[in-house]
N, C-alpha and C positions, 0 to 999 in steps of 0.2 A: 517466486521463480515461475517461469512459463509453464504451461500445462501440457506441452507436447513431448512425446518421446521420439527418438529416431533410431535407426538401425545401424549405428556406427559399427564397423567391423574392427577386429583387433588389429593393431599395427605391429608389424614385424619387429620394429625397433624396440617395442616394449617387452619383448620376450627373450628369455635365455641369457640376459646380461648379468643378473645376479649370480653369485657363486655358491648358493646353498647355505644351509643352516650352520655348516662347520666354519664359516668365515664370519668374523665379527662385523665387518663392514667392507664395502667395496669402494674403490676410488671414485671421486666425483667425475662425471663425464666431462670431457673437454669440448670447448667450443659449442656448447649446446644453447638452446633457446633460453631467453631470460624468463624468469618466473614472477608473475604478478599476483597469483592466488595460490594458497595452500588449502586443500580440502583433506581433513584428517578423520580417520576412524577414531573411536573413543576407547572402548575396552580393549586392553592388550596393546594400546598404542599411546594415547595421550595420558591415560591414567595407569597406575601401577596395578599389580595383581590384587592389591588390597583396595583398589578403587580410589586411590589418593592422587591428587594433583601435586606434583613436587614443585619446589621453588624454581628449579631449573626449567621445568616445563612452562610454568607461568612466565618466567623471564624470557623464554624463547619466543612466546607469542608477543610479548611486549616489544622485543627486537623487530619482529615482523611488522608490527604496527608502526614503529618508528621509521621503518624503511618504506612504508606505504604499501606493503604487501597485505592483501586481504586474507583473513583467516576465518574459516568456519568449519563446522564438523558435520559428519553424517554417522548415524549409529542405528543399530537395531533397537535401541532403547525407546521407550515411550517419551513424549515431550516432558512429562514431569520428571523423568529420570535424567534429563539434561540440564535441569535447573542449577545443579551444583557447579556447572561449568561457566555459567554466564558471567557472574560478577568477578571471580578470580581471573578469568581470561579476558575480561573486557569485551565480550562478544557483542557486536552490533548488527551483524548480518543475519539473514534467515538461516536456520539450521534444519537439517533433514533428519527427522525422527523416523523410526520404523523403516530405516533404509530408504527413505523417500516417500513412504506412505503418508506422512504428514510433514508439511513444511511449516515451521513455526518461527515467530519473531522472538526476540530475546525475552519478552515477558511471558512466552509460551502461548500467546494467542495464535490460533491456527490461521495461516495465510492460505493454505491449500491442502486438501487431503484426497487420497486415492483409496477408496474403500474396496474391499472384496465384495463382489456381487452377492447380495443377501441369499439368493437361491443356492449359491455354491457352499456357503458356510456349513450347513448340516452335513453335506456329503464329505467335505474335507475333514470334519470332526470324526465322522464314521471311519474314514480311511486311516486316520492317525490311531484311533482306538483299536482298529483291527491289527495294527502293528504293535500293540501293547505299550504305547507311549502316552504320557499324560498330555492333556490339552489345556492351553491357556488362551483366552481371547482378549484382545486389546481393541478398544475404541480410541479415539484421539484423547479422551480424558479419563478412561477407566480401564481397569485390569480385572478380568473375571477368572476365577478358578473354582473347581468343585471340591477340592480338598486342600485346606491350608497346610496340612502336614505332608503333602506329597513331596517327593524328592525335588530339590533345587528351588522350591518356592521361597524358603528362608533366604537363600543366597540371592535370588532375584529381588526380593523385597529390600535387602541390604543395598543392592546395586542401584536400583531405581529410587530408593529412599521414599517409598510409600507402600502402604498395605494393599493387597488385592481385595476385591469384593468377592466373598464366598457365596455361590449360588447353588441351589439344589440341583438345577438342571439348566442346560443351555437351551432355553426356550426361544420362541420367535422374538421376544422383546430384547433379550440379550444378544441375539445373533444379528441384530440390525446395526448397520454403521460400523462394522468391524474393519479395522485397518490392518491388523496383523493377527495371525494365528501362530502360536508357538507349540511345537511338539517337544516335550522334554523327557529325557530318560537317561539313566546312568548306563544303559546298555547302548553303546555307540553303534553297534552293528544294526540294531533295530532302527535307530535314527537314520542311518545311511540307507537302509532298505526302504524306509518310508519316503525319504527324499526321492529316491528313484521311482517309486510307485506314483507319487503325486506329479513328478515331472512327466511321467509317461501318460498318465490319465488326464491331466489338466494342463497340458503343455502350453496352450495359447491363452489360457484363462487366468492363470496365477503365476507368480514367480516363487519358486521353492528352492531354498539353499540353506545349508548349515552355517550358522554364524559361529558356532562352537561345536566340537564333536558331540556334545550332549544336547544341543538345541537345533531344531529345524524351524526356520522362519518362513512363513507363507504370507505373501502380500499380493497386492494387485500387480499385474504384469508390468505396469508403469512405475512400480516402486521397487527399484533396485539401485545399487550404487553406480551403475553405469548410466542410468537415466538421470541420477542426481547430478553428476558432473556435467552432463549435457545441458540440463536445465540451468545449472549455475553459470555455465558459459554464456547461454542466451540471456540470462537475467542481467549479468554484468557486462555483456558484450565484450568479453575477453576471450580470445581464441583458446581452444582446448590445449594448444601447444604451449600456452603460457600458464597453464594450471598444473600444479604438482599435487600428487596424492600420496598418502602414507597410510598403511594398514598392516594387518597381521593374519587375516583369515581369507578363506576361499571366496567369500562374498565380496571381498575388496578387489579381487582381480578384475571385475567388470569395470571399475573405475581406473585401475591401472592401465587397462588396454586403451583407454581413451585419452589419457593425460599425457602432457608433454614430458613429464618426469614422474616416475613412480618409485616409491621407496617402500621396501618390505622391512618389517621389524625383524630383529634377530631372533625373536621368539616365534616367528612364523614357521610353518612347515617348509620343507624343501620345495614342495610343489608350488607354494605361494611365492617363495623367494625366487624361483626360476622365472616367474612372470613379471618381475620388477626390474626396473633399470638399475637400481642400487639397493643395497642391503645395509641397514644401520645396526647398531647394537640392540640388545633386547630391552624390554620395558623394565627389567631389573637393573639395567645399566644405563638409564637415561637415554634410551634409544631415540625418543622423539626429539628431545633437546639437541642431542648430537646430530640428528639428521638436519635440523634447522640450521645449526652452525656450519655443518660441512657441505650440505647439498643445496640449501635454499638461499641463505644470505649471500654467498658469493655470486649468485645469479639473480639477486633481487632487483626487481624493477617496479617502481611505484605504479599501482593500477590507476589509470586515468580514463577520462571519457565521461560523458553525461551520465551513463548508467551507474557509475561508481559513486556519484554524489548522492546525498540524501534526497535532492530534488528528483533525480532519476529513479531512485528506489521507491519514492512515494508515487511517482507516475506509474511505474511497473506494478505497484500494488493495486492500482485501479482507480486512483484519484486524479482528476484533472487539475493541473496547476495553472491558474490564470493570474495575470498581472493586474493589480489594482492601481493603474497609473497610465497616463498618456501625456506626452509632450511632443512638440514638433521636433525638438532635438533628439528625442528617443527614436524617432522615425528616420531622421536624416543622417544620423551618425552610424546607423547599422546596429545600434544597441539592441533593439527589439529582435532583430534577426538572430543576434548572438544569444539572447535569452531563450529563443526557440531551440536553437541547435545545441546549446551547452547546458541550459538549465531546465529543459523539458517543459517550457511554457507552451500552453496550447490554446490560450485565449486571453481576453483582456476586458476589463471593465473601466468605466469612467463615471464621474459625477461632477456636479458644479464646483465643488471644492477643489477637485483635481485641476479642472480647467482654469479656475481662478488663479491658483498658484502658478500654473504653467504660463499663462498670459502675463501675469504681473511680474514674474521673475525672469522673463526671457525677452530678447529682441527678435526672436525667430518669427513672431507673428506680425511684426510691424509692417512689413511689406503688404501682407494680405489685408490688414486693417486699413492701410492707406488706400489700397485699391478699392475696397468695398465702400469706403467713405465717399469716393467719387460717384458711386452708384446710388448714394442716398440711403443706405441701410440704417435701420434703427439698431440700438445696442443688442436687442434680443435677436433680430434677424441676422446681424453681423456674427453673433456668437454661433448660431446654428450653421452658418456658412463655414466658419472656422472648424467647428466640431465635426461636421460632416467631411470636410477635407481630411482631417486627421484620422477619423474613424474608418472612412472608406479605404484610406491607404493602409491602415492597420488590418482591416478585413482582408485586403489583398495579400498581406503577409501570411495570414492564417488560412487563406483559402485552400492551399494544398492539404492542410490537416482536416479541414471541413470535408473536402472531397474524399480523402482517404478513409475517414471514419464514418462516411455516409451521413454526415450532418450531425453526428453526436457531439463533436468537439470542433474547435477552430472558430469560436464566436467572439465578437466584440459587442459592446453594449453602449447605447446612447439613451440618456434620460430625457423624458419630457420635462417641460418646465415644472419645477416644484410648486409653483403657484397654482397648479392644477390638481394638487393632491386630494382635494375634496370636491373636485368638479368632474364628474364622470363623463358628461357630454364633451367637455373641452378636451379631456384626456384622450378619448377615442379619436376625435378629429386630429389632434396633434400626432398621435401614434401612426395613424394612417398616412398623414402627410410626410412625416420624417422617414418612415420605412420606404415610401415610394421615392422620395428624393435620394435616399442613400443608394438605392438600386443595387444592393448587395444581398445575396441570400443568407449570408452568415452574419448579419447585423441584427441584434435583438434590441427591442425598445424596452426601456425600463419604466415600469409603472408601479407606484407604491401600492402595497397590499393593505391600504386602509379600507374601511367599510365602503367609502365612496369609490375607491379604486377598484374593488372587486368586480362590479358590473362592467367597468371598462376593460378589465382583463379578459373576462368572458367574451365580450364583444370583439376585442382585438384578436383573440384566438380564433373565434368563428370567422373573422375576416381573413385569416391566414397569416397573421403577423406574429413572428416569434417574439415571445415576451420574457423578460427578466423581471420577476415580481420582487420588488425591493421593499425594504423597511419592515421585514418580518422579525419578530423577536421571540416568539414562543411556539409551542406545539399548536396552540389554538389558532395563532396567526397562520401557521403553515397549513393547517387543515382548511382554512378559508381560502388560501391561495390555490391549493390543490383542487378544491371543489370548483372554484371558478374556472380553472383550466379544464377540468373534466366536462363541465357544462358546455364550454365552448367546443370541445372535441365532439361531444355527443350531438350537439346541434349540427356540426359539419356532417357527421354520419347520417343524421336524419335528412339532411339536404342533398345527400349523394355526393358530398365533397371529400377529397382525400383528407384523412385524419392525421397525417404525419407532420404536425406543427410542433416545433421545438419550444421548450420553455425551461427555465430554471426558477427555483424558489429560493431567494436569498435571505438567509437567517443571519442577523447581525449578532456578533458574539461579545466582543470586549466591553461593550457599553454596560453590560450587566455588572461586571466587577467594579467598574468605575462608579456606578450608581450607589453601590452599597459599601464601598471601602471604608467609609467613616461611620457606618451604622452597625457593623458587626464586629465581634471580637477579632483581634489580629490573626488568630489561628484559623479563621474562616475566610480570610480574604483570598481573592483570586481562585475561588472554587465554584461560585454560582454560575458563571458563564458556561463552563464545561458541563455542569450538571444539567442545565437547561438544554444545552445542545444535545447531550446524550438522550434526554427525554424526547426531543424532537426527532432525532435519528431513529429511535425505536418506533415512533409513530410513522415515519417515512417508510421504514422497512415493512411495517405491518400493512400500510396502505398499498404498497407496490404488489403485495400478494392477495389483495382483496378481490372479491368477485367482480366488483365494478371495474377495477383496473383490468382484470383478466379479460373482460368482455371487449374493452376498447383496444387492448393489445391484439386480440384475435382479429379485430377489424382493421388492423394496420397502424394503430396509433403508437407513438413512442412515449416512454415515461418522461414525466417532468422531473428533472434531477434536482437534488438538494444542493444548494451552494452555501458555503460558509463565507461570510463577509465580515469586515471589521476584525481581522485576525492578527493585527499588530498589537503588541502589548503596550499598555499605558503606564504600568508600574515598572520603574527601572530596577526594582529589587527582585524581579523574577526573570527567568531565562527568556531571551528575546524570541525564541521559537516555541514558547510554552503552548500557545493555542494550536500551532501547526502540529505538534506532536500529539496533542490531545484530540485532534479532530481527524486523524488519519482513518479514512473509511472508504471502502470501495464504492464505486458508482456514485460519487459525489464530486463536487468542485470546491476548491479552496482558492479564493481570489486574494492575493497577498500584496501588501505594500512592497514597493521595490526594495526597501531596506530589509524587510523580513525575508523576502525571497533570497537575497544575497547571503543573509545570515544562515539560512537553512543550507544553502549550497556549501558555505564555508565551514560550518562547525555543527550542523544539525545532524540528527539521526532519526530513524523511524523504529522505535523499540516496541510499539504496540499497535493494535488495530482496534477500532471502536467496536464494541459488542452490539450485535443486532438487538439484544434485549435491553439495552440501555445501561447495563451494569448496575452500579450502585446509585444511579441518579435519584431515585425516589427517596432513599435514605438521606442523601445529601440535602435534597430539597426539604425534607421533613425537619432537618436540623436548622435550616434557614427560617422555616416557618416558626420554629420554637423561639427564635430571637426576634420575631416581629416582622419578617420580610414577607409581604404578600406578593407572591410571584405574579399572579394574574393582574393585580392592579398595577404593579411595576411594569409589566409588559405593555399595558396600554399607555402608561406615561412615557415609556421609552419610545414607543412609536410616535406619539404626539410630539415629543421633544425632537426626535429624529427628523420629522417632517418640518418642524420649525427651524431646525439647524440647516436643512437644505435650502429653505427659503432665505435664511440669512446669508448663506453662501451665494445663493443666486443673486440676491440684491447686491452683494459685494462684488460679484462677478460683473454685473451690469455696470456698477460704478467704475470698476477697473477698465472696462472696455470704453466707457464714456471718457474717462480720464485720458486713456491712451489716444483715443480718437481726437480729443482736443489738442493734445500735445503734437500729434502727427499732421494736423491740418496745415 
């Protein structure tokens, strides 16, 4: 979800329509806005008093899904306390834990968090203690208490389904990165008094509200259920008027005020019920399921638009989606523009194999080939004429994105002849010539990251040419590409030149699994590629924060982004979006085959985010080493084979052009 809050005011239509706790439910409003999204509170709403999901509640969410209505939850619970909802309810959208203090994906990986300023935490603890209430601290992953036997701790542990960490004192280490502070007491008056005191003393610095009469939740001011619904609206690009909310506590009123339809549970207080559009039955009488049947389904409208697709979600998460394909038909039919507007595509890559297939399988190039033949062009010269025509046209499609992102995105890529993979001097000359001929600021030249290619990459960056470093397979290959890029930037700085030259480092993925599929036990297949990718991502994240990078950032350089290439699956027995799901990571690019892109939009999801520390990559790689896979040797072989494959495709491409040329004379 987006990271901004707004100052939406309460709408008069959301107030005073419910009839209070004495009424089991209220009539459905007539002629109202359709509903595309339902945002629900958890405790006292979706689950019973005993924290159970009923079959009717599960069935209600299934009905929403069948109607295309997006469903997600927001709760004061920590992320781990929401795990029990994910599988039974089939949740696929981000969830708001800590009332929006942490936005998590279905696997509980943290997409965004709003922590309380570290310097405020000790003062807030002191205020709570002065009111005689117990203090609990929550980070995105941990729960800290000083007394395991304090009131309500047992109940909370049962609710969130994990144990707190008991600490002797809330020292500086514990008080860092806190997302929520809970004040707990059986004396409701003390909780209420503490709420008033914190709201008075820290009005602009934190959000303080009772989630239950015995709980006071203190979070970042950007973490409340009002900002949750606003961020959800922006994330999905669904108007607030088409979002319904349901809850039972005072802290739910903030989302009631902003939603098109608000539903109070029958177990809510009269004060809460008065703020809702409708009142359903209590959680003891299937209030959530009844609300879905009575108020949501009659007004259900399937959520549509780019942001509701998995492609849009991946883009909003912070990953750029590029298309690994180009054809003349793609350009002339308007398909590329449609992928940009509907599937969140923000760039494009090409290679000799792609052009070989495009020219061989289409008549769209015949007129151009016929014209160029009259000018006496060789097959290679003719190819670059064709490629530059297509890629400059594609660059113009992406130019608005390039301009809007200040050159971060909106790129297309053209490869130098693969015959130059081991010729540094020839590669530099070709890169300079092609970039000049293209005359587009958003066209990158692809240079292989072979040992011979690295000096050419450095020289091209120094010359101000944007470079897509291709044919990288391992962490070590990536380090080589990054070092070449930085050397080029450092030389520009030394020469008094602007350092903001763009580059991506393209790591090839699927070929790892293809290479070992017949050499490892069946249970280890299709695991190596993602493990190597996670190791490389860990190295990338580490390098981005290194002192060397920090120095060139400070001088005006832009980071070289990591790009995932070869992300279409080769094994028909695994999900067609397996690599896309496994490679979801902010500030990276994923260039996808056309079929994979469409599959992601049609039936994909984004359930997780890649961990900056690489997760379990080293353990997985150790298991492969134990069965005889030498990752370092295999990386070198894959790079060598990749270069040879591109040469083969290049020669085939030249043969196709020559054959077409002969036929068209």
